Phi, psi and omega in degrees: 000138176252128179250126178245122181248123175255187182293338182230345188232161172233125180239136178239128182242145172281134183287328185291329182227358178077009181289132176286112184278318183219141173231122174252099183270142178049067182306318179251136187297321182290121183294344179270354181270134179240163177284125182261321183212151183217130177220144171265149175285177185300323181274355182058039176253332180236152172237150179248122184237127179249139181269169177292347179256008175092356179284141180239136177239143172253121188237136173290121187289335184280325182238357176080009182280133176285119181275323182203145174241125179256136182293166178298136178251144176230150177221115183053040177083355179260135177282142178273115186232016181230146180247144178230131181261126180233091183066241180274352186257145171245124187247135177278122183231173179279000000 
């Protein structure tokens, strides 16, 4: 599977024939919010997407359903907009 991430959308294509399997359009509701970071989990079943405003969503990669939305996090006044993968865990960082 090939995953293409734009500023607002996530598209997944099958490699054997180029068919677009899943489209997650407008990941974040606010039109001024863009995708800042994108990570797949270890099994490549879920993706973690962080917005430019610090909000994080966990999305099922196969059907595009949002599994969980995490609110914006701040640390010393800075929004956390980067993801780091540590084994089975995905950690929200500055």
